[in-house]
PDB file with SEQRES, HELIX, SHEET and CRYST1 records, atoms N, CA, C and O in Angstrom:
SEQRES   1 A   82  MET THR LEU GLN GLU ARG LEU ASP ALA TYR LYS ALA ASP          
SEQRES   2 A   82  PHE GLU LYS LYS ALA ALA PRO GLU LYS LEU ALA ILE MET          
SEQRES   3 A   82  HIS ARG ALA THR GLU ASP LEU ARG ARG SER GLY ILE LEU          
SEQRES   4 A   82  ASP ARG VAL LEU LYS SER GLY ASP ALA ALA PRO GLU PHE          
SEQRES   5 A   82  SER LEU PRO ASN SER ARG GLY GLU ILE ILE SER SER ALA          
SEQRES   6 A   82  GLN LEU LEU THR ARG GLY PRO LEU VAL VAL SER PHE TYR          
SEQRES   7 A   82  ARG GLY ILE TRP                                              
HELIX    1 AA1 LEU A    3  LYS A   17  1                                  15    
HELIX    2 AA2 PRO A   20  SER A   36  1                                  17    
HELIX    3 AA3 ILE A   38  ASP A   40  5                                   3    
HELIX    4 AA4 SER A   64  LEU A   68  1                                   5    
SHEET    1 AA1 2 SER A  53  PRO A  55  0                                        
SHEET    2 AA1 2 ILE A  61  SER A  63 -1                                        
CRYST1    1.000    1.000    1.000  90.00  90.00  90.00 P 1           1          
ATOM      1  N   MET A   1     -38.766 -55.147  -2.262  1.00  0.00           N  
ATOM      2  CA  MET A   1     -39.619 -55.051  -3.411  1.00  0.00           C  
ATOM      3  C   MET A   1     -38.845 -54.236  -4.503  1.00  0.00           C  
ATOM      4  O   MET A   1     -38.231 -53.216  -4.188  1.00  0.00           O  
ATOM      5  N   THR A   2     -38.880 -54.668  -5.697  1.00  0.00           N  
ATOM      6  CA  THR A   2     -38.217 -53.982  -6.863  1.00  0.00           C  
ATOM      7  C   THR A   2     -39.020 -52.887  -7.336  1.00  0.00           C  
ATOM      8  O   THR A   2     -40.215 -52.853  -7.041  1.00  0.00           O  
ATOM      9  N   LEU A   3     -38.465 -51.943  -8.073  1.00  0.00           N  
ATOM     10  CA  LEU A   3     -39.160 -50.853  -8.672  1.00  0.00           C  
ATOM     11  C   LEU A   3     -40.366 -51.289  -9.527  1.00  0.00           C  
ATOM     12  O   LEU A   3     -41.462 -50.727  -9.495  1.00  0.00           O  
ATOM     13  N   GLN A   4     -40.049 -52.352 -10.298  1.00  0.00           N  
ATOM     14  CA  GLN A   4     -41.087 -52.959 -11.234  1.00  0.00           C  
ATOM     15  C   GLN A   4     -42.273 -53.419 -10.262  1.00  0.00           C  
ATOM     16  O   GLN A   4     -43.437 -53.087 -10.485  1.00  0.00           O  
ATOM     17  N   GLU A   5     -41.936 -54.124  -9.283  1.00  0.00           N  
ATOM     18  CA  GLU A   5     -43.025 -54.688  -8.549  1.00  0.00           C  
ATOM     19  C   GLU A   5     -43.874 -53.578  -7.867  1.00  0.00           C  
ATOM     20  O   GLU A   5     -45.094 -53.666  -7.729  1.00  0.00           O  
ATOM     21  N   ARG A   6     -43.157 -52.577  -7.472  1.00  0.00           N  
ATOM     22  CA  ARG A   6     -43.892 -51.353  -6.860  1.00  0.00           C  
ATOM     23  C   ARG A   6     -44.760 -50.715  -7.844  1.00  0.00           C  
ATOM     24  O   ARG A   6     -45.885 -50.305  -7.558  1.00  0.00           O  
ATOM     25  N   LEU A   7     -44.200 -50.624  -9.087  1.00  0.00           N  
ATOM     26  CA  LEU A   7     -45.013 -49.960 -10.228  1.00  0.00           C  
ATOM     27  C   LEU A   7     -46.270 -50.859 -10.513  1.00  0.00           C  
ATOM     28  O   LEU A   7     -47.381 -50.345 -10.648  1.00  0.00           O  
ATOM     29  N   ASP A   8     -46.087 -52.085 -10.592  1.00  0.00           N  
ATOM     30  CA  ASP A   8     -47.198 -53.081 -10.857  1.00  0.00           C  
ATOM     31  C   ASP A   8     -48.281 -53.027  -9.862  1.00  0.00           C  
ATOM     32  O   ASP A   8     -49.476 -53.160 -10.122  1.00  0.00           O  
ATOM     33  N   ALA A   9     -47.764 -52.819  -8.696  1.00  0.00           N  
ATOM     34  CA  ALA A   9     -48.770 -52.762  -7.438  1.00  0.00           C  
ATOM     35  C   ALA A   9     -49.526 -51.463  -7.526  1.00  0.00           C  
ATOM     36  O   ALA A   9     -50.739 -51.462  -7.312  1.00  0.00           O  
ATOM     37  N   TYR A  10     -48.876 -50.346  -7.830  1.00  0.00           N  
ATOM     38  CA  TYR A  10     -49.395 -48.999  -8.040  1.00  0.00           C  
ATOM     39  C   TYR A  10     -50.451 -49.047  -9.099  1.00  0.00           C  
ATOM     40  O   TYR A  10     -51.555 -48.531  -8.927  1.00  0.00           O  
ATOM     41  N   LYS A  11     -50.081 -49.715 -10.273  1.00  0.00           N  
ATOM     42  CA  LYS A  11     -51.022 -49.709 -11.363  1.00  0.00           C  
ATOM     43  C   LYS A  11     -52.311 -50.540 -10.994  1.00  0.00           C  
ATOM     44  O   LYS A  11     -53.437 -50.105 -11.237  1.00  0.00           O  
ATOM     45  N   ALA A  12     -52.093 -51.714 -10.419  1.00  0.00           N  
ATOM     46  CA  ALA A  12     -53.149 -52.509 -10.006  1.00  0.00           C  
ATOM     47  C   ALA A  12     -54.131 -51.837  -9.119  1.00  0.00           C  
ATOM     48  O   ALA A  12     -55.344 -51.963  -9.288  1.00  0.00           O  
ATOM     49  N   ASP A  13     -53.557 -51.059  -8.091  1.00  0.00           N  
ATOM     50  CA  ASP A  13     -54.382 -50.384  -7.101  1.00  0.00           C  
ATOM     51  C   ASP A  13     -55.222 -49.240  -7.933  1.00  0.00           C  
ATOM     52  O   ASP A  13     -56.442 -49.115  -7.829  1.00  0.00           O  
ATOM     53  N   PHE A  14     -54.435 -48.467  -8.729  1.00  0.00           N  
ATOM     54  CA  PHE A  14     -55.163 -47.451  -9.562  1.00  0.00           C  
ATOM     55  C   PHE A  14     -56.233 -48.024 -10.381  1.00  0.00           C  
ATOM     56  O   PHE A  14     -57.321 -47.448 -10.403  1.00  0.00           O  
ATOM     57  N   GLU A  15     -56.011 -49.276 -11.173  1.00  0.00           N  
ATOM     58  CA  GLU A  15     -57.016 -49.655 -11.920  1.00  0.00           C  
ATOM     59  C   GLU A  15     -58.248 -50.262 -11.047  1.00  0.00           C  
ATOM     60  O   GLU A  15     -59.376 -50.342 -11.534  1.00  0.00           O  
ATOM     61  N   LYS A  16     -58.008 -50.602  -9.975  1.00  0.00           N  
ATOM     62  CA  LYS A  16     -59.197 -51.046  -9.079  1.00  0.00           C  
ATOM     63  C   LYS A  16     -60.152 -49.852  -8.720  1.00  0.00           C  
ATOM     64  O   LYS A  16     -61.369 -49.989  -8.592  1.00  0.00           O  
ATOM     65  N   LYS A  17     -59.495 -48.704  -8.574  1.00  0.00           N  
ATOM     66  CA  LYS A  17     -60.254 -47.471  -8.195  1.00  0.00           C  
ATOM     67  C   LYS A  17     -60.807 -46.627  -9.339  1.00  0.00           C  
ATOM     68  O   LYS A  17     -61.711 -45.831  -9.086  1.00  0.00           O  
ATOM     69  N   ALA A  18     -60.324 -46.742 -10.599  1.00  0.00           N  
ATOM     70  CA  ALA A  18     -60.504 -45.920 -11.733  1.00  0.00           C  
ATOM     71  C   ALA A  18     -61.974 -46.195 -12.194  1.00  0.00           C  
ATOM     72  O   ALA A  18     -62.466 -47.311 -12.029  1.00  0.00           O  
ATOM     73  N   ALA A  19     -62.640 -45.220 -12.747  1.00  0.00           N  
ATOM     74  CA  ALA A  19     -63.838 -45.528 -13.324  1.00  0.00           C  
ATOM     75  C   ALA A  19     -63.647 -46.309 -14.695  1.00  0.00           C  
ATOM     76  O   ALA A  19     -62.730 -46.036 -15.470  1.00  0.00           O  
ATOM     77  N   PRO A  20     -64.535 -47.248 -14.917  1.00  0.00           N  
ATOM     78  CA  PRO A  20     -64.317 -48.184 -16.032  1.00  0.00           C  
ATOM     79  C   PRO A  20     -64.215 -47.442 -17.423  1.00  0.00           C  
ATOM     80  O   PRO A  20     -63.385 -47.791 -18.262  1.00  0.00           O  
ATOM     81  N   GLU A  21     -65.045 -46.465 -17.614  1.00  0.00           N  
ATOM     82  CA  GLU A  21     -64.966 -45.740 -18.841  1.00  0.00           C  
ATOM     83  C   GLU A  21     -63.714 -44.982 -19.084  1.00  0.00           C  
ATOM     84  O   GLU A  21     -63.236 -44.885 -20.215  1.00  0.00           O  
ATOM     85  N   LYS A  22     -63.146 -44.411 -17.967  1.00  0.00           N  
ATOM     86  CA  LYS A  22     -61.740 -43.618 -18.041  1.00  0.00           C  
ATOM     87  C   LYS A  22     -60.675 -44.709 -18.230  1.00  0.00           C  
ATOM     88  O   LYS A  22     -59.717 -44.520 -18.979  1.00  0.00           O  
ATOM     89  N   LEU A  23     -60.846 -45.838 -17.556  1.00  0.00           N  
ATOM     90  CA  LEU A  23     -59.803 -46.941 -17.724  1.00  0.00           C  
ATOM     91  C   LEU A  23     -59.789 -47.412 -19.195  1.00  0.00           C  
ATOM     92  O   LEU A  23     -58.726 -47.632 -19.775  1.00  0.00           O  
ATOM     93  N   ALA A  24     -60.869 -47.545 -19.723  1.00  0.00           N  
ATOM     94  CA  ALA A  24     -61.036 -48.026 -21.196  1.00  0.00           C  
ATOM     95  C   ALA A  24     -60.350 -46.964 -22.067  1.00  0.00           C  
ATOM     96  O   ALA A  24     -59.554 -47.323 -22.936  1.00  0.00           O  
ATOM     97  N   ILE A  25     -60.613 -45.752 -21.877  1.00  0.00           N  
ATOM     98  CA  ILE A  25     -59.868 -44.668 -22.736  1.00  0.00           C  
ATOM     99  C   ILE A  25     -58.470 -44.769 -22.468  1.00  0.00           C  
ATOM    100  O   ILE A  25     -57.753 -44.647 -23.462  1.00  0.00           O  
ATOM    101  N   MET A  26     -57.900 -44.963 -21.365  1.00  0.00           N  
ATOM    102  CA  MET A  26     -56.484 -45.024 -21.060  1.00  0.00           C  
ATOM    103  C   MET A  26     -55.819 -46.222 -21.764  1.00  0.00           C  
ATOM    104  O   MET A  26     -54.758 -46.120 -22.380  1.00  0.00           O  
ATOM    105  N   HIS A  27     -56.523 -47.368 -21.627  1.00  0.00           N  
ATOM    106  CA  HIS A  27     -56.021 -48.563 -22.213  1.00  0.00           C  
ATOM    107  C   HIS A  27     -56.021 -48.485 -23.781  1.00  0.00           C  
ATOM    108  O   HIS A  27     -55.121 -49.008 -24.438  1.00  0.00           O  
ATOM    109  N   ARG A  28     -57.016 -47.845 -24.324  1.00  0.00           N  
ATOM    110  CA  ARG A  28     -57.090 -47.589 -25.805  1.00  0.00           C  
ATOM    111  C   ARG A  28     -56.091 -46.666 -26.248  1.00  0.00           C  
ATOM    112  O   ARG A  28     -55.577 -46.826 -27.355  1.00  0.00           O  
ATOM    113  N   ALA A  29     -55.733 -45.639 -25.443  1.00  0.00           N  
ATOM    114  CA  ALA A  29     -54.755 -44.681 -25.810  1.00  0.00           C  
ATOM    115  C   ALA A  29     -53.251 -45.356 -25.781  1.00  0.00           C  
ATOM    116  O   ALA A  29     -52.375 -45.128 -26.616  1.00  0.00           O  
ATOM    117  N   THR A  30     -53.153 -46.100 -24.819  1.00  0.00           N  
ATOM    118  CA  THR A  30     -51.877 -46.872 -24.642  1.00  0.00           C  
ATOM    119  C   THR A  30     -51.685 -47.821 -25.830  1.00  0.00           C  
ATOM    120  O   THR A  30     -50.591 -47.843 -26.394  1.00  0.00           O  
ATOM    121  N   GLU A  31     -52.676 -48.595 -26.234  1.00  0.00           N  
ATOM    122  CA  GLU A  31     -52.547 -49.509 -27.269  1.00  0.00           C  
ATOM    123  C   GLU A  31     -52.320 -48.670 -28.514  1.00  0.00           C  
ATOM    124  O   GLU A  31     -51.487 -49.099 -29.312  1.00  0.00           O  
ATOM    125  N   ASP A  32     -52.925 -47.570 -28.783  1.00  0.00           N  
ATOM    126  CA  ASP A  32     -52.728 -46.742 -30.026  1.00  0.00           C  
ATOM    127  C   ASP A  32     -51.222 -46.295 -30.165  1.00  0.00           C  
ATOM    128  O   ASP A  32     -50.625 -46.257 -31.241  1.00  0.00           O  
ATOM    129  N   LEU A  33     -50.675 -45.957 -28.924  1.00  0.00           N  
ATOM    130  CA  LEU A  33     -49.231 -45.579 -28.892  1.00  0.00           C  
ATOM    131  C   LEU A  33     -48.458 -46.847 -29.292  1.00  0.00           C  
ATOM    132  O   LEU A  33     -47.672 -46.813 -30.239  1.00  0.00           O  
ATOM    133  N   ARG A  34     -48.659 -47.885 -28.632  1.00  0.00           N  
ATOM    134  CA  ARG A  34     -47.955 -49.155 -28.983  1.00  0.00           C  
ATOM    135  C   ARG A  34     -47.962 -49.376 -30.493  1.00  0.00           C  
ATOM    136  O   ARG A  34     -46.895 -49.599 -31.065  1.00  0.00           O  
ATOM    137  N   ARG A  35     -49.145 -49.324 -31.187  1.00  0.00           N  
ATOM    138  CA  ARG A  35     -49.394 -49.608 -32.596  1.00  0.00           C  
ATOM    139  C   ARG A  35     -48.714 -48.547 -33.437  1.00  0.00           C  
ATOM    140  O   ARG A  35     -48.463 -48.841 -34.606  1.00  0.00           O  
ATOM    141  N   SER A  36     -48.393 -47.371 -32.991  1.00  0.00           N  
ATOM    142  CA  SER A  36     -47.884 -46.346 -33.727  1.00  0.00           C  
ATOM    143  C   SER A  36     -46.436 -46.519 -33.990  1.00  0.00           C  
ATOM    144  O   SER A  36     -45.878 -45.765 -34.788  1.00  0.00           O  
ATOM    145  N   GLY A  37     -45.824 -47.404 -33.411  1.00  0.00           N  
ATOM    146  CA  GLY A  37     -44.333 -47.746 -33.583  1.00  0.00           C  
ATOM    147  C   GLY A  37     -43.392 -46.888 -32.728  1.00  0.00           C  
ATOM    148  O   GLY A  37     -42.171 -46.935 -32.874  1.00  0.00           O  
ATOM    149  N   ILE A  38     -44.049 -46.044 -31.763  1.00  0.00           N  
ATOM    150  CA  ILE A  38     -43.136 -45.223 -30.925  1.00  0.00           C  
ATOM    151  C   ILE A  38     -42.113 -45.991 -30.159  1.00  0.00           C  
ATOM    152  O   ILE A  38     -41.011 -45.510 -29.897  1.00  0.00           O  
ATOM    153  N   LEU A  39     -42.486 -47.193 -29.799  1.00  0.00           N  
ATOM    154  CA  LEU A  39     -41.600 -47.971 -28.959  1.00  0.00           C  
ATOM    155  C   LEU A  39     -40.257 -48.359 -29.551  1.00  0.00           C  
ATOM    156  O   LEU A  39     -39.264 -48.693 -28.904  1.00  0.00           O  
ATOM    157  N   ASP A  40     -40.369 -48.263 -30.945  1.00  0.00           N  
ATOM    158  CA  ASP A  40     -39.093 -48.551 -31.734  1.00  0.00           C  
ATOM    159  C   ASP A  40     -38.100 -47.374 -31.737  1.00  0.00           C  
ATOM    160  O   ASP A  40     -36.919 -47.505 -32.058  1.00  0.00           O  
ATOM    161  N   ARG A  41     -38.684 -46.178 -31.343  1.00  0.00           N  
ATOM    162  CA  ARG A  41     -37.866 -44.959 -31.427  1.00  0.00           C  
ATOM    163  C   ARG A  41     -37.517 -44.364 -30.095  1.00  0.00           C  
ATOM    164  O   ARG A  41     -36.881 -43.311 -30.037  1.00  0.00           O  
ATOM    165  N   VAL A  42     -37.922 -45.017 -29.007  1.00  0.00           N  
ATOM    166  CA  VAL A  42     -37.501 -44.414 -27.703  1.00  0.00           C  
ATOM    167  C   VAL A  42     -36.164 -44.883 -27.343  1.00  0.00           C  
ATOM    168  O   VAL A  42     -35.679 -45.917 -27.803  1.00  0.00           O  
ATOM    169  N   LEU A  43     -35.507 -44.017 -26.417  1.00  0.00           N  
ATOM    170  CA  LEU A  43     -34.167 -44.358 -25.911  1.00  0.00           C  
ATOM    171  C   LEU A  43     -34.239 -45.449 -25.042  1.00  0.00           C  
ATOM    172  O   LEU A  43     -35.205 -45.588 -24.293  1.00  0.00           O  
ATOM    173  N   LYS A  44     -33.114 -46.397 -25.078  1.00  0.00           N  
ATOM    174  CA  LYS A  44     -33.051 -47.593 -24.257  1.00  0.00           C  
ATOM    175  C   LYS A  44     -31.956 -47.133 -23.189  1.00  0.00           C  
ATOM    176  O   LYS A  44     -31.163 -46.205 -23.348  1.00  0.00           O  
ATOM    177  N   SER A  45     -32.059 -47.911 -22.137  1.00  0.00           N  
ATOM    178  CA  SER A  45     -31.101 -47.794 -21.051  1.00  0.00           C  
ATOM    179  C   SER A  45     -29.614 -47.843 -21.644  1.00  0.00           C  
ATOM    180  O   SER A  45     -29.183 -48.742 -22.366  1.00  0.00           O  
ATOM    181  N   GLY A  46     -28.964 -46.803 -21.246  1.00  0.00           N  
ATOM    182  CA  GLY A  46     -27.564 -46.656 -21.770  1.00  0.00           C  
ATOM    183  C   GLY A  46     -27.414 -45.819 -22.978  1.00  0.00           C  
ATOM    184  O   GLY A  46     -26.284 -45.443 -23.290  1.00  0.00           O  
ATOM    185  N   ASP A  47     -28.495 -45.473 -23.728  1.00  0.00           N  
ATOM    186  CA  ASP A  47     -28.432 -44.680 -24.811  1.00  0.00           C  
ATOM    187  C   ASP A  47     -28.128 -43.256 -24.579  1.00  0.00           C  
ATOM    188  O   ASP A  47     -28.624 -42.794 -23.552  1.00  0.00           O  
ATOM    189  N   ALA A  48     -27.450 -42.488 -25.277  1.00  0.00           N  
ATOM    190  CA  ALA A  48     -27.224 -41.069 -25.022  1.00  0.00           C  
ATOM    191  C   ALA A  48     -28.382 -40.220 -25.572  1.00  0.00           C  
ATOM    192  O   ALA A  48     -28.808 -40.383 -26.716  1.00  0.00           O  
ATOM    193  N   ALA A  49     -28.854 -39.349 -24.759  1.00  0.00           N  
ATOM    194  CA  ALA A  49     -29.910 -38.504 -25.145  1.00  0.00           C  
ATOM    195  C   ALA A  49     -29.488 -37.384 -26.055  1.00  0.00           C  
ATOM    196  O   ALA A  49     -28.368 -36.885 -25.942  1.00  0.00           O  
ATOM    197  N   PRO A  50     -30.396 -36.958 -26.998  1.00  0.00           N  
ATOM    198  CA  PRO A  50     -29.960 -35.889 -27.837  1.00  0.00           C  
ATOM    199  C   PRO A  50     -29.880 -34.543 -27.059  1.00  0.00           C  
ATOM    200  O   PRO A  50     -30.683 -34.301 -26.158  1.00  0.00           O  
ATOM    201  N   GLU A  51     -28.906 -33.674 -27.417  1.00  0.00           N  
ATOM    202  CA  GLU A  51     -28.756 -32.304 -26.843  1.00  0.00           C  
ATOM    203  C   GLU A  51     -30.074 -31.625 -27.005  1.00  0.00           C  
ATOM    204  O   GLU A  51     -30.750 -31.792 -28.020  1.00  0.00           O  
ATOM    205  N   PHE A  52     -30.484 -30.787 -25.922  1.00  0.00           N  
ATOM    206  CA  PHE A  52     -31.674 -29.831 -25.952  1.00  0.00           C  
ATOM    207  C   PHE A  52     -31.304 -28.690 -25.284  1.00  0.00           C  
ATOM    208  O   PHE A  52     -30.307 -28.623 -24.565  1.00  0.00           O  
ATOM    209  N   SER A  53     -32.198 -27.642 -25.528  1.00  0.00           N  
ATOM    210  CA  SER A  53     -32.096 -26.454 -24.783  1.00  0.00           C  
ATOM    211  C   SER A  53     -33.633 -26.056 -24.478  1.00  0.00           C  
ATOM    212  O   SER A  53     -34.516 -26.117 -25.334  1.00  0.00           O  
ATOM    213  N   LEU A  54     -33.816 -25.671 -23.243  1.00  0.00           N  
ATOM    214  CA  LEU A  54     -35.209 -25.289 -22.663  1.00  0.00           C  
ATOM    215  C   LEU A  54     -35.030 -24.170 -21.725  1.00  0.00           C  
ATOM    216  O   LEU A  54     -33.961 -23.944 -21.158  1.00  0.00           O  
ATOM    217  N   PRO A  55     -36.224 -23.395 -21.558  1.00  0.00           N  
ATOM    218  CA  PRO A  55     -36.179 -22.437 -20.576  1.00  0.00           C  
ATOM    219  C   PRO A  55     -36.314 -22.959 -19.088  1.00  0.00           C  
ATOM    220  O   PRO A  55     -37.013 -23.930 -18.797  1.00  0.00           O  
ATOM    221  N   ASN A  56     -35.658 -22.302 -18.269  1.00  0.00           N  
ATOM    222  CA  ASN A  56     -35.768 -22.846 -16.843  1.00  0.00           C  
ATOM    223  C   ASN A  56     -36.939 -21.926 -16.201  1.00  0.00           C  
ATOM    224  O   ASN A  56     -37.624 -21.151 -16.869  1.00  0.00           O  
ATOM    225  N   SER A  57     -37.054 -22.113 -14.917  1.00  0.00           N  
ATOM    226  CA  SER A  57     -38.188 -21.444 -14.175  1.00  0.00           C  
ATOM    227  C   SER A  57     -38.175 -19.943 -14.295  1.00  0.00           C  
ATOM    228  O   SER A  57     -39.222 -19.301 -14.207  1.00  0.00           O  
ATOM    229  N   ARG A  58     -36.968 -19.356 -14.501  1.00  0.00           N  
ATOM    230  CA  ARG A  58     -36.831 -17.967 -14.754  1.00  0.00           C  
ATOM    231  C   ARG A  58     -36.945 -17.440 -16.169  1.00  0.00           C  
ATOM    232  O   ARG A  58     -36.872 -16.236 -16.412  1.00  0.00           O  
ATOM    233  N   GLY A  59     -37.127 -18.375 -17.106  1.00  0.00           N  
ATOM    234  CA  GLY A  59     -37.236 -18.066 -18.482  1.00  0.00           C  
ATOM    235  C   GLY A  59     -35.886 -17.993 -19.111  1.00  0.00           C  
ATOM    236  O   GLY A  59     -35.812 -17.588 -20.271  1.00  0.00           O  
ATOM    237  N   GLU A  60     -34.815 -18.344 -18.466  1.00  0.00           N  
ATOM    238  CA  GLU A  60     -33.469 -18.423 -19.145  1.00  0.00           C  
ATOM    239  C   GLU A  60     -33.330 -19.716 -19.869  1.00  0.00           C  
ATOM    240  O   GLU A  60     -33.770 -20.764 -19.397  1.00  0.00           O  
ATOM    241  N   ILE A  61     -32.688 -19.641 -21.071  1.00  0.00           N  
ATOM    242  CA  ILE A  61     -32.448 -20.793 -21.864  1.00  0.00           C  
ATOM    243  C   ILE A  61     -31.290 -21.597 -21.246  1.00  0.00           C  
ATOM    244  O   ILE A  61     -30.215 -21.039 -21.027  1.00  0.00           O  
ATOM    245  N   ILE A  62     -31.478 -22.835 -20.972  1.00  0.00           N  
ATOM    246  CA  ILE A  62     -30.408 -23.682 -20.388  1.00  0.00           C  
ATOM    247  C   ILE A  62     -30.192 -24.820 -21.365  1.00  0.00           C  
ATOM    248  O   ILE A  62     -31.189 -25.372 -21.831  1.00  0.00           O  
ATOM    249  N   SER A  63     -29.024 -25.205 -21.704  1.00  0.00           N  
ATOM    250  CA  SER A  63     -28.765 -26.361 -22.578  1.00  0.00           C  
ATOM    251  C   SER A  63     -28.236 -27.441 -21.832  1.00  0.00           C  
ATOM    252  O   SER A  63     -27.509 -27.242 -20.858  1.00  0.00           O  
ATOM    253  N   SER A  64     -28.582 -28.681 -22.260  1.00  0.00           N  
ATOM    254  CA  SER A  64     -28.272 -29.939 -21.664  1.00  0.00           C  
ATOM    255  C   SER A  64     -26.666 -30.100 -21.738  1.00  0.00           C  
ATOM    256  O   SER A  64     -26.035 -30.666 -20.845  1.00  0.00           O  
ATOM    257  N   ALA A  65     -26.053 -29.533 -22.923  1.00  0.00           N  
ATOM    258  CA  ALA A  65     -24.516 -29.650 -22.987  1.00  0.00           C  
ATOM    259  C   ALA A  65     -23.898 -28.681 -21.879  1.00  0.00           C  
ATOM    260  O   ALA A  65     -22.864 -29.040 -21.315  1.00  0.00           O  
ATOM    261  N   GLN A  66     -24.451 -27.557 -21.572  1.00  0.00           N  
ATOM    262  CA  GLN A  66     -23.946 -26.724 -20.660  1.00  0.00           C  
ATOM    263  C   GLN A  66     -23.986 -27.433 -19.161  1.00  0.00           C  
ATOM    264  O   GLN A  66     -23.029 -27.371 -18.388  1.00  0.00           O  
ATOM    265  N   LEU A  67     -25.209 -28.104 -18.864  1.00  0.00           N  
ATOM    266  CA  LEU A  67     -25.215 -28.724 -17.614  1.00  0.00           C  
ATOM    267  C   LEU A  67     -24.467 -29.926 -17.407  1.00  0.00           C  
ATOM    268  O   LEU A  67     -24.111 -30.276 -16.282  1.00  0.00           O  
ATOM    269  N   LEU A  68     -24.184 -30.649 -18.571  1.00  0.00           N  
ATOM    270  CA  LEU A  68     -23.299 -31.833 -18.497  1.00  0.00           C  
ATOM    271  C   LEU A  68     -21.889 -31.472 -18.214  1.00  0.00           C  
ATOM    272  O   LEU A  68     -21.139 -32.344 -17.774  1.00  0.00           O  
ATOM    273  N   THR A  69     -21.438 -30.214 -18.435  1.00  0.00           N  
ATOM    274  CA  THR A  69     -20.039 -29.837 -18.109  1.00  0.00           C  
ATOM    275  C   THR A  69     -19.895 -29.869 -16.588  1.00  0.00           C  
ATOM    276  O   THR A  69     -18.756 -29.949 -16.128  1.00  0.00           O  
ATOM    277  N   ARG A  70     -20.916 -29.816 -15.789  1.00  0.00           N  
ATOM    278  CA  ARG A  70     -20.889 -29.915 -14.275  1.00  0.00           C  
ATOM    279  C   ARG A  70     -21.031 -31.221 -13.714  1.00  0.00           C  
ATOM    280  O   ARG A  70     -20.837 -31.380 -12.509  1.00  0.00           O  
ATOM    281  N   GLY A  71     -21.360 -32.207 -14.486  1.00  0.00           N  
ATOM    282  CA  GLY A  71     -21.465 -33.598 -14.060  1.00  0.00           C  
ATOM    283  C   GLY A  71     -22.717 -34.278 -14.689  1.00  0.00           C  
ATOM    284  O   GLY A  71     -23.314 -33.716 -15.608  1.00  0.00           O  
ATOM    285  N   PRO A  72     -23.102 -35.437 -14.220  1.00  0.00           N  
ATOM    286  CA  PRO A  72     -24.230 -36.155 -14.721  1.00  0.00           C  
ATOM    287  C   PRO A  72     -25.501 -35.367 -14.633  1.00  0.00           C  
ATOM    288  O   PRO A  72     -25.651 -34.563 -13.713  1.00  0.00           O  
ATOM    289  N   LEU A  73     -26.398 -35.548 -15.517  1.00  0.00           N  
ATOM    290  CA  LEU A  73     -27.600 -34.780 -15.684  1.00  0.00           C  
ATOM    291  C   LEU A  73     -28.866 -35.782 -15.553  1.00  0.00           C  
ATOM    292  O   LEU A  73     -28.995 -36.811 -16.216  1.00  0.00           O  
ATOM    293  N   VAL A  74     -29.712 -35.336 -14.652  1.00  0.00           N  
ATOM    294  CA  VAL A  74     -30.979 -36.011 -14.466  1.00  0.00           C  
ATOM    295  C   VAL A  74     -32.030 -35.202 -15.031  1.00  0.00           C  
ATOM    296  O   VAL A  74     -32.054 -34.011 -14.720  1.00  0.00           O  
ATOM    297  N   VAL A  75     -32.976 -35.702 -15.880  1.00  0.00           N  
ATOM    298  CA  VAL A  75     -34.008 -34.942 -16.438  1.00  0.00           C  
ATOM    299  C   VAL A  75     -35.364 -35.527 -15.888  1.00  0.00           C  
ATOM    300  O   VAL A  75     -35.587 -36.736 -15.951  1.00  0.00           O  
ATOM    301  N   SER A  76     -36.192 -34.704 -15.390  1.00  0.00           N  
ATOM    302  CA  SER A  76     -37.414 -35.121 -14.792  1.00  0.00           C  
ATOM    303  C   SER A  76     -38.531 -34.378 -15.563  1.00  0.00           C  
ATOM    304  O   SER A  76     -38.487 -33.174 -15.817  1.00  0.00           O  
ATOM    305  N   PHE A  77     -39.467 -35.155 -15.887  1.00  0.00           N  
ATOM    306  CA  PHE A  77     -40.710 -34.692 -16.670  1.00  0.00           C  
ATOM    307  C   PHE A  77     -41.798 -34.516 -15.770  1.00  0.00           C  
ATOM    308  O   PHE A  77     -42.147 -35.511 -15.136  1.00  0.00           O  
ATOM    309  N   TYR A  78     -42.453 -33.351 -15.577  1.00  0.00           N  
ATOM    310  CA  TYR A  78     -43.534 -33.197 -14.760  1.00  0.00           C  
ATOM    311  C   TYR A  78     -44.688 -32.792 -15.540  1.00  0.00           C  
ATOM    312  O   TYR A  78     -44.632 -31.769 -16.223  1.00  0.00           O  
ATOM    313  N   ARG A  79     -45.795 -33.558 -15.491  1.00  0.00           N  
ATOM    314  CA  ARG A  79     -47.019 -33.327 -16.230  1.00  0.00           C  
ATOM    315  C   ARG A  79     -47.933 -32.447 -15.263  1.00  0.00           C  
ATOM    316  O   ARG A  79     -48.544 -32.964 -14.328  1.00  0.00           O  
ATOM    317  N   GLY A  80     -47.979 -31.246 -15.514  1.00  0.00           N  
ATOM    318  CA  GLY A  80     -48.758 -30.160 -14.668  1.00  0.00           C  
ATOM    319  C   GLY A  80     -50.281 -30.440 -14.758  1.00  0.00           C  
ATOM    320  O   GLY A  80     -50.777 -30.964 -15.755  1.00  0.00           O  
ATOM    321  N   ILE A  81     -50.923 -30.108 -13.789  1.00  0.00           N  
ATOM    322  CA  ILE A  81     -52.324 -30.170 -13.739  1.00  0.00           C  
ATOM    323  C   ILE A  81     -52.910 -28.870 -13.637  1.00  0.00           C  
ATOM    324  O   ILE A  81     -53.292 -28.390 -12.569  1.00  0.00           O  
ATOM    325  N   TRP A  82     -52.983 -28.288 -14.768  1.00  0.00           N  
ATOM    326  CA  TRP A  82     -53.400 -26.726 -14.826  1.00  0.00           C  
ATOM    327  C   TRP A  82     -54.367 -26.581 -15.923  1.00  0.00           C  
ATOM    328  O   TRP A  82     -54.847 -25.477 -16.181  1.00  0.00           O  
TER     329      TRP A  82                                                      
END                                                                             
């Protein structure tokens, strides 16, 4: 099973279980984002990401350029639930 197939199956399962009113809000928000033109500005596969600096878990500022000197960089976004 490809990643896309797995994602599609996950989405279908989620949509079966989600409350209709919440699902409607999510679909509306997704459509609003599409209409905003944001998809024209996102990085595509193979694009270089802009350099950035962010605090790590200890509050130290770490730059992407600094990390790239050690090899490839993987950036993961975590949406906290707090």
